[in-house]
C-alpha positions in Angstrom: 92.2 162.1 160.5 90.4 159.0 161.7 90.5 155.8 159.6 88.6 152.7 160.7 87.6 149.2 159.8 84.3 147.7 160.7 82.9 144.3 159.9 79.1 144.7 159.9 77.4 141.4 160.2 74.9 140.9 157.3 74.7 144.6 156.4 73.2 143.4 153.1 70.0 142.2 154.8 69.2 145.8 155.9 68.5 147.1 152.4 66.1 146.3 149.6 67.1 146.0 145.9 66.6 149.8 145.5 69.2 150.5 148.2 66.5 151.7 150.7 66.8 151.1 154.4 64.6 148.3 155.8 63.7 150.1 159.1 61.1 147.6 160.3 60.5 144.9 162.9 61.4 141.9 160.8 64.4 139.8 161.7 67.8 140.9 160.4 70.6 138.5 159.7 71.8 138.9 163.3 70.5 136.5 165.9 67.5 138.0 167.8 67.9 141.5 166.3 65.3 143.3 164.2 66.3 145.1 161.1 65.2 148.5 162.5 67.2 147.8 165.7 70.4 146.9 163.9 70.1 150.0 161.6 69.6 152.3 164.6 72.5 150.8 166.4 74.8 151.1 163.4 73.7 154.8 163.1 74.9 155.3 166.7 78.2 153.5 166.2 79.1 155.2 162.9 78.1 158.6 164.4 80.2 158.0 167.5 83.2 157.0 165.4 83.0 160.1 163.3 85.7 158.7 161.0 87.0 160.2 157.8 87.2 156.8 156.2 85.7 153.4 157.2 86.6 150.2 155.5 83.3 148.4 155.6 83.7 144.6 155.7 80.6 142.6 154.7 79.2 145.7 153.0 75.9 145.3 151.1 75.9 143.1 148.0 76.6 144.4 144.5 75.1 142.6 141.5 72.7 143.3 138.6 69.9 144.1 141.0 71.7 145.6 144.0 74.2 148.5 144.3 76.7 148.6 147.2 77.6 152.3 146.7 74.0 153.4 146.6 73.1 151.4 149.7 76.1 152.8 151.7 75.6 156.3 150.6 71.9 156.1 151.5 72.9 154.8 155.0 75.4 157.7 155.4 72.9 160.3 154.3 70.3 158.9 156.7 72.6 159.3 159.7 74.4 162.5 158.6 77.8 161.0 158.4 80.9 162.9 157.3 82.1 159.7 155.6 79.3 159.8 153.1 80.8 158.8 149.7 81.4 155.1 148.9 83.8 153.3 146.6 83.8 149.6 145.6 86.5 147.5 143.9 86.0 144.0 142.4 82.6 142.7 143.4 82.3 139.1 144.7 79.6 136.4 144.9 79.3 136.1 148.7 76.8 139.0 149.4 79.6 140.5 151.5 81.5 143.2 149.6 84.5 145.2 150.7 83.9 148.9 150.3 85.1 152.2 151.7 82.9 155.0 153.1 84.9 158.2 153.1 84.6 162.0 153.6 84.9 163.6 150.1 85.7 167.0 151.7 89.0 165.7 152.9 89.9 162.7 150.8 89.9 161.6 147.2 89.8 157.9 146.6 90.5 155.8 143.4 90.3 152.1 142.9 93.9 151.1 142.3 94.3 147.4 141.7 98.0 146.3 141.1 99.5 143.2 139.5 98.8 141.5 136.2 95.7 139.6 135.2 96.0 135.8 135.1 94.3 132.9 133.3 93.2 129.7 135.1 96.8 128.6 135.4 97.6 131.6 137.6 100.9 133.1 138.7 103.2 132.9 141.7 104.2 136.6 141.4 101.5 138.7 143.2 98.9 138.6 140.4 95.9 141.0 140.5 93.6 140.2 143.3 90.8 139.0 141.0 93.1 136.5 139.4 94.7 133.2 140.4 97.7 132.7 142.7 99.9 129.6 142.3 101.4 128.5 145.6 102.4 125.2 147.1 100.8 125.6 150.5 101.1 122.0 151.6 104.7 121.5 150.3 103.8 118.5 148.0 105.6 120.0 144.9 102.2 120.5 143.4 101.2 124.2 143.5 97.7 125.0 144.7 95.5 127.4 142.7 94.3 130.1 145.1 91.6 132.7 144.6 90.1 135.4 146.8 86.4 134.8 147.4 86.4 138.4 148.5 89.2 140.2 146.5 90.9 142.9 148.6 90.0 146.5 147.9 93.1 148.4 146.7 92.8 152.2 146.8 94.9 155.3 146.3 93.9 158.1 148.6 94.9 161.7 148.4 94.5 164.1 151.3 93.0 167.2 149.7 94.5 169.7 152.1 98.1 168.5 151.9 98.2 166.5 148.7 99.6 163.5 150.6 99.2 160.2 148.9 98.3 157.0 150.7 97.7 153.5 149.6 95.1 151.4 151.3 94.2 147.7 151.1 90.9 146.5 152.6 90.9 142.8 153.5 88.4 140.0 154.3 90.5 136.9 154.4 89.1 133.3 154.1 87.3 132.1 157.1 88.9 129.1 158.8 85.7 127.7 160.2 84.9 124.2 158.8 81.4 125.1 157.5 79.4 122.1 156.2 81.6 119.5 157.8 80.0 116.8 160.0 82.2 114.0 161.2 85.4 114.8 163.2 87.6 113.6 160.4 85.7 115.8 157.9 85.9 118.8 160.2 89.6 118.4 160.5 90.1 118.0 156.8 88.1 121.0 155.9 89.6 123.1 158.7 93.1 122.3 157.4 92.1 123.1 153.8 90.7 126.4 154.9 93.8 127.2 156.9 95.9 126.5 153.8 93.8 128.8 151.7 93.9 131.5 154.3 97.7 131.3 154.6 98.1 131.4 150.8 95.9 134.5 150.6 98.1 136.2 153.3 101.3 135.2 151.4 99.8 136.7 148.2 98.9 139.9 150.1 102.3 140.1 151.7 103.9 140.0 148.2 101.9 143.0 147.2 102.8 144.7 150.5 106.5 144.2 149.9 106.2 145.8 146.5 104.6 148.9 148.0 107.2 149.1 150.8 110.0 148.7 148.4 108.6 151.7 146.5 108.4 153.8 149.6 104.6 154.0 149.6 102.6 155.1 152.7 100.5 152.0 153.3 97.5 151.1 155.4 96.3 147.4 155.4 93.1 146.9 157.3 90.1 144.6 157.7 89.1 141.2 159.0 91.8 138.5 158.7 89.8 135.7 160.3 93.1 134.9 161.9 95.6 135.9 164.6 98.5 134.5 166.6 97.5 131.5 168.7 93.9 131.5 167.4 93.7 127.7 166.7 95.7 124.5 166.9 96.2 124.3 163.1 98.6 127.2 163.3 101.3 124.8 164.4 101.1 123.0 161.0 102.4 126.1 159.4 104.6 127.6 162.1 102.9 131.0 162.2 99.6 132.8 161.7 98.6 134.5 158.5 98.6 137.8 160.4 102.3 137.4 161.1 102.9 136.8 157.4 101.1 140.0 156.5 102.8 142.1 159.1 106.3 140.8 158.0 108.5 138.1 159.4 112.1 138.2 160.6 114.3 140.3 158.4 111.4 141.9 156.5 110.2 145.5 156.5 107.2 145.3 158.8 103.8 146.8 159.1 102.7 147.7 162.6 99.5 147.1 164.6 99.9 147.3 168.4 97.1 144.9 169.1 98.7 142.3 166.9 102.0 142.9 168.7 100.4 142.3 172.1 98.8 139.1 170.9 102.1 137.9 169.5 104.0 138.6 172.7 101.3 137.6 175.2 100.3 134.0 174.4 99.1 133.6 178.0 96.8 136.0 179.7 94.4 138.7 178.4 94.9 140.2 175.0 92.9 142.7 172.8 89.7 141.4 171.1 87.6 142.8 168.3 84.9 140.2 167.8 82.4 138.4 170.1 80.5 135.2 169.1 78.0 133.3 171.0 78.8 129.5 171.3 75.3 128.0 171.8 76.3 124.5 172.8 78.5 125.9 175.5 76.2 128.8 176.4 79.1 131.3 176.5 80.7 134.0 174.3 84.0 133.6 172.5 86.1 136.7 172.1 88.8 136.9 169.6 91.2 139.3 167.8 90.3 139.3 164.1 90.3 142.9 162.9 93.4 145.0 162.4 94.7 148.4 161.1 98.3 147.9 160.0 100.5 150.9 159.1 103.8 151.3 157.3 106.7 152.6 159.3 106.5 156.2 157.8 102.9 156.4 159.1 103.9 155.0 162.5 106.3 158.0 162.8 103.3 160.3 162.9 102.3 159.2 166.4 99.1 157.2 165.5 96.6 156.3 168.2 94.8 153.0 167.8 91.4 152.2 169.4 89.2 149.1 169.6 85.6 150.3 170.1 84.9 147.4 172.5 81.7 147.9 174.6 83.3 146.6 177.8 87.1 147.0 177.4 87.0 150.6 176.1 86.2 152.9 179.1 84.3 155.6 177.1 82.2 153.0 175.3 81.4 151.2 178.6 80.4 154.5 180.4 78.2 155.5 177.5 75.1 153.2 177.7 73.7 154.1 174.3 77.0 153.4 172.6 77.7 150.3 174.6 74.3 148.7 173.7 74.6 149.9 170.1 77.9 148.1 169.7 76.4 144.9 171.0 73.4 145.2 168.7 75.1 146.4 165.5 77.5 143.5 164.8 79.4 140.6 166.1 82.6 142.6 165.4 83.7 146.0 166.9 85.3 148.8 164.9 89.0 149.4 165.1 90.2 152.9 164.3 93.5 154.8 164.1 94.0 158.6 164.4 96.7 160.0 162.2 98.1 163.5 161.7 98.0 163.6 157.9 
């Protein structure tokens, strides 16, 4: 069984309010890419992955006028995907939902949020992800009130053939980029605030993970963490990255992702990357590791095989021109998949 995560840049702009595909020559949300071009490229990528389940990060918007599930299922039908049924958890206000596309022939999926609801005062004990988390991120004896702008998608999956039960958490953590800041001092202040919020979200998520691991659950945590070891200088303010917190620190039961491990142990030299952004002032591309598929130890015992669908670093992707170009056109992130014998 293949399980993947894929951040699709501005997937929302490719659908009208009725969930129909906008296969035309008008500009998409991606720089210099037409809507029809991006849709065709996404069709190639999803078809090549042929996954049983894809955690779609930045999925189409869900509100009174738009329907995430309808849009994703229309897309899946158009391109004949096996993963053709969609499920959404708590909607958000960013036009970037977190949703799962899965194959209903082999999997059953149920939205399974854990934790208790909170009021505005919040809770420090792993509240439900649409609530408020109280955590003193800056160690000033005054707890911060943390919310998820994009609440993680918590699911219970059942493998139909074997009856095996899995828990899955799809994540799109807070971006650390200082959007809207202008002066150097403001950029630094906003960047530190965002880093604190991102770290608190990861601590909140880790609390939930520890509950699952203590219960012996088979767990997959996947998505875009907007973070990784050594990614920016503000990491030194906290002593570690948010990804390290989610994976599990010294003495804790850990989740495993080989790409994260490589980045943690190789601070100098090449490391895996899952996203590629153009830096206009410098006229170059920045490549970073932001997307992960983390597994609990019992799933690691099944001999999983991870893959980053990178157009240049993956030999098969590179030697397949149609797929290579589609990956570059479809999004600024590349899919990450894991094959598991479930």
